[in-house]
Structure formats: C-alpha cells, structure tokens
N, C-alpha and C positions, 0 to 999 in steps of 0.2 A: 760769857766768852770763855771762861775757864773750863766749863763743862764741854763746850764745843771743841776746845783744844784737846782735852782729855780723850774725847771720843775719836778725834782725828788720829791721835797717837796710837790708840788701840786698833783702829782700822788699818793704819800703816803696818803695824805688827802682824795683824791677821793676814793681810794680802801677801806680804813678803814671806810669812811663815808657810802658807799653803803653797806658794810658788816654789819655795826652797824644798819643801817635802816632795813635791812632784818631780822636781829636777833631780834630787838625790836618788829617787827611785825610777829614773827614766828608763831603765832596762826592763822594768816590770809594768810600766804604765803604757797605755795606748797612745799612738802618735797624736790624735786630736787633743788628748789631754795635755801632752807636752806643749802643744801650740797654745792651749788655754793658759798654761802656766806663764807664758810670756806676757799674755794680757794682764794676768794678776800682778806680775812683777812690775810691769809698766805703770799700772794704776797705783800700786803702792809707792813707787818712786815719785810720781807726780804729787801724791798726797804729802809725801815727805818734803818735797820742794815747796809746797804751799805753807807748810809749817815754818820752814827756814826763811821764807820771804814775808811772812806775816809780821805786821807791826814793826816795820823797818824804822829804826832810829838812826842807824849809821851803817855804812858799808863795811861789813866784816868778812872774815873768811867763810863763816857759815852762810852769809847772804850770797857771796859769790858762788859757793858750792850749790846753793839753792837755784841760782840762775842757770847753772849748767844742767842740773837735774830737771829743771822746768822744760827742757827740750823734749822730754819724754811725753809731753802733752800730745804730740803727734805720732807717738810710737805705738801705743797700746790698742787703739781702736781697730786698726786693720786686722789684729789677731782674732777679734770676734768673728769677722767675716771669714778668715782662714779656718777657724774652728768649725764653722758651719760647712764650708767647702770640704774640709777633711772628713766630716761625718757623712756627707751625701755623695762625695765623689772619691772613690778609692784611688783614682789616678791623680789626685791633687798633688802638685809639685810645688813645695814651698819656695824653692830656688827661682822659679819662674815669676815670682810675684814681688821682686825687689823694687819695682817702680812705685809700689804703694808707699815706700818709705822716703820718697823724695821730699815731701814736706818736713818730715822729721830731720833729714839731713840738712836742709836749708835752714831750719830753725836752730839746729845744733851749731852750725857754722856761725850764725848770727850771734848766738849767746857766747860762744867761745871768743868771738871777736870782741864782744863787750867786755868780757873778763880780761882778755889780753890787753886791751887798751887801758883799762883801769890799773892793772898791775904794773904797767910800764909808765903810768901817769901821763898818758898821751890824751890830750883834749882836742876833739874835733867837732866843730860846730856843724859841719856837714853831716857827720855820722849821727850826732845827737838829734838833728832834725829828721833824718831818715829813721832813726830808732823810734821816735814818737809815732810816726806814721805807720811803721812796720808793726809795732806792738798793737796798734789799734786794729790793723788788719788781722793779726794773729788771733785776737780775741774772738772775732766773728768766724774766722776760718776754722778755729778749733771746734766750735759748736756745729758748723756745717759738716765737718768731717765726721764727728762722732755720731750725729744723727744719720748721716748718709750710710756709714758702715753698718750701723744697727739695722737700718731699713733693708739693706742688701742681704744682710745675714738672715733676717726674718723671711725675706723673699726666697732665699735659697732653701731654707728648710720647709717653707710652705709648699714648694714644688716637689717635695719628697712624697711620692705616692705609696711607697712600700715601707711598711713599718716592721722591719726585721727585728727579731728578738734582741740581737746584739747591739742595736742602735736606737731602739724606740725610747728607752729611758734617757739616753743621752740627748736625743732631740727634745724631749719634754723638759729636761734640765736646761738646755740652751734657750728654749722658748721663754722659760721663767726668767732666766738671766737677762735676756734681751728686753723683755717687757719691763722688768724692774729698772734696768738702766735707762730706758726711755724716760721713765718717771724721774729718776735721779738727775739726769742731764737737763730735763725740763725745769726741775726745781733750782738747779744751779744757774740755769740761764735767767730765770726770774731774779735770783739773787744778784747776778751780774747786771741786769737791766736796771733794777732798783738802785743799786749802788752807784751806777754811772749816770743815770738820767733823772732819777726822782729824789736823790739826796735824802733818803730816809734810812739812816744807819740801823735803827732798831728793827724795822721790817726786813731789811736786807740780812741782818744777822740771824733773824728767825728762820729765813729760808735756808741760810747756810747751815744752821743747826739741823734742820730737817734733812738736808742733803747728806750731811755727814752721818746722821743717825741711820739713814737708809743704806748707806755704804757699809756701815757696821753690821746691819742686819743681813745684807747680801753676803758679806764675807763669812758670817757665822752660818748662814744657810748652806753655803758651799761646803763648809766643814762637816755639817750634819749630813748633807747628801753624800759626801765621800764615805762617811762611816756607815751609813745605812745602805748604800748601793755601791759597794766596792767593785762589783762586776762592770760598772760603767767606766771606771777609771783604770782598772788593772787588767792586764792580759790574763788569759786563762791559765797560763803557766804559773802565775803568781799564787794560785790557789791549790795547785797540784802538789801532792806529797809523793815521795818515792813509791809509796804503796799503790796509789791510784793513778800515777802519771802514765799516760799512754806510751807504750814502748815504740809505737809506730811513728816514724818521723813525719809521715804525711798528715797525721791528725793534728793540725794546728790552725790558728785563726787566719793566717795568710791564705791558706787553701780554701777555707770556708768563705772568705771574702771573694776569692777568685770565682768560686761557684756562684755566689750571689750576683756578682757582676755579670757573668755569662747569662744567667737566668733573666736578669733585668734588661741588659743591652740587646740580646738576641731574641728576647721574648719567647724563650723556649717553652714556657708554660702554656702557650697558645696551641701547642700540638697536643690534642686530647690523648694521643697514644704515646706520649713522651715517656721514655724508660730510662732507668738509671744507667743502663749500658751506653746509651747515646750521650748522656752527660759525662760519663767516664771517658768516652772517646774524645770529647772536646777538651777536657781538662788534662788528659794524660795521666789520670789517677785511676787505679783499678776500681771496679764497681764496689767491691767490698770496702775499700778505704773511703770511697765517696759516701757510701751509706753511713759509715762510722763517723765521718766528719759532720754530716748533717745531724746525726743523732747526738753527737757531743755538743754542738754549738747551737743548733736550733731546737733540740729537745724533742724532736719528732722523727717519724720515719720519712722516707723519700716521698711517699704518696702525699702525706699531709704537708710536707715542705712545699711541693709543687702547687698544691691546692691553695696554700696561703698566698701565693702570687696571683693565682686565678681569681681569688676572692677580692684582692686589692684592685685588680683590673676591672672586675665586675662593679665594684663600688664606684670607681671612676666613671664608668659608663652609666650607672644608675643615677649619678648626680647630674648628668646632662639632661636638659629639658628638651629631649628629642622624642616625639611620639612614635617615630618609626622604629626606635630601639625597644622592641618588646623584651620581656623577661627571657623568652626563649632565644631570641637572637643574641642577647647579652651573654647568656650562659655559654652559647656556642663560640661567640667571639672571644670570650675569656679563656676558653680551652676545656670547658666541661663538655661531656657528651651525654649527660643524663640530668634531667630536671630534678629528679628525686635526690640524686647525689649532691647536686648544686644546692638545693634548698637545705639539705641536712648539714652540709659543710658550712654554708653561709651562716645558718642560725647558730651553729656550735661556736663559731668564732665571734659573731657580731651580736648574738642574743636576740636577733629579730630575723624574720624571713626577708628575702630580697624585695618582695612587694611592699612590706612594711617599711623597709629601709628607704625605698624610692618615695613612698608616700610622705615619710618624715622629711625627706630632702626638699620636697615641693613646698613645704610650709615655711622654709627659710627664704 
C-alpha cells in the first residue's frame, strides 16, 4: 500500500506539472494542446482527491478538501473528446460545449452541500439517505462517462481521412493516450467491482496498484513525447529565431490551416487542373505567399501538397470493396489525370503501388 501511495503522489506531481508547463507557455503552444492540459490538470486533481480521501479515520479539513476536489471526476473526460475535435476540426468552438460539464456542476454542487452541512454541523437524515443513493449512482456514472468520451474521441480521429504533416503525429499521440486510458479505466473498474462486490482487499489493491502504475507510465510517456516531438505541442513561432523568422505576416499556421480546410471541405484537389492561383483567389492570399505557406508548413511544393490530398482520397476509394471502382476510375475521381503520375506519387508516399495497396486491403 505504501508503494501504491508513493506512485500516486508521483503521478499527481507529473500530471499537474505537465499541465502547469503547458498553461504557462500557452502563447507558444497549439490550441488542442491547451485543451489537453485541462485534461491533465483534472486527472491530477482527482488523483490528489483520492489520496486525501483514502484511509479515512476522521473527518478533517484535508478530507473535506478531498471531497470538493473529488468533483473533478466528471471534469476531465470531456477534454479528451475536445482534444480530438480540436485536432480534426479547425472550427471547433470550446464555448459551445458547456453542456458537457453539467454532470461536473451537479456533482460539485452536491459535494459543496455535503461540506457546507458538515461545517455548520447540520444533520439531515433525508440528505444522508439521498447521499448514499447518489454516491452509488456516481460510481457507475463516472465509468460510463469516461468510457463514452474515450470511445467518441477514438471515433472522431478514426474518421480523419487526411494525415496532414502538422497533425499526423498529434493524432498518433492521441490514439496512444486513448488506448492506454481504456486499459487504465478498465483496470480501475475491476478494482472497484472487486472492492464492492467480492470483498477481496488483496486482489482489489493489486488492481489499484496496476492502475496507478499505468497512470505513472502515461504521464512520463507524455513528458518524453513532448521533449522528442516539440512540433506537436508548440506553434511554429516558438522555434523561429530573429534570423530565420519569416518577415511576411501571411506565413503563419492559421493561414496554413485555412488552406487545409478549404482543400478538404471543398475537395479542391479533385480538379486535375487545380492551380495555386485558384487557391490564392479563395484564400485572399497572394500566390507567392500561398506557395510559401505550403512550403513552410507542409515541407513540399504546391503540386506535391495537392497530390497528398488526392492520394488520401484514392486510399479511401481503394479500401472500398466495389468492383466497379477500377484503378483508372479511382485515379480520375481522386483528381489525377495520368496513371503513371498517380502510380509514381502513390508509391512514393505509401511505399506500394495502388494495386498492391488494394490487394493488401482485401486481406483484412
């Protein structure tokens, strides 16, 4: 138990430390990462509340504080979903999603009421009976909530068809986080079930230890990922020095995302004769600046940038089990106008020809 408690303290420190670092550098980090910091902070706070509420022998100030912090059980899970939405939808508006926090508000009001009644030494049999039932509901509602938000977050990023350079690593990171959290929450649910229904303290504590250990691993993996992949977390401006910083105000990530959005939503890449001039007219940014933006953030020229969308569209069509969709039809539908160019571009990016890709898909 002492080792479990030690690991829990370290996990609390790690989660809150990473969240604090992100928040302190909020002007340099990307918006989805700021959203992710709220998830980390919420998880750290709930771990802290578990420490304060563990092995209760008497009601103290620490315990009452733990009761209040326990409200954050319903706070952090929505931020995983918001993180996924912010990555995949540039129009994501955090302010429009306040309804997701109704469970948190309800539980916070309940816990505040508990503390308020205790501090005033007010005893209510009605409230006590209600509290017993409510806390039982909360235990199950919590697991329903975390599993639901994790599922919807996974579903959100699964539907992402285009692996842009600026978001691919972020999506892979989020997938790893979500899959690990499914395991963690499943482990804690087993701990909860054993503790409440099978009355086996030793087995229950073993699962709790495994869950805390996995949380510690998760927090450290996040730190390692931040150090190894700073481009996932930080804005381009954070890496630029005065010497290499673009003097052109148009060359920024916001305009790059605007270009990506237009390409995706309007399916501009399906036009085989699509030119940078046409994209320039849609964005209101000069052709020269448009090309510079693509070069700076995608790392390729305009031609390869458009082809990356066409290849993703072709992959989507190749995955369908439709015999009428021949390779020739797919390449034209995706926006290519030459089979040789299509084959060369596809193999360069995917490492296999379109025919080999389609054949591999049929085996799954």
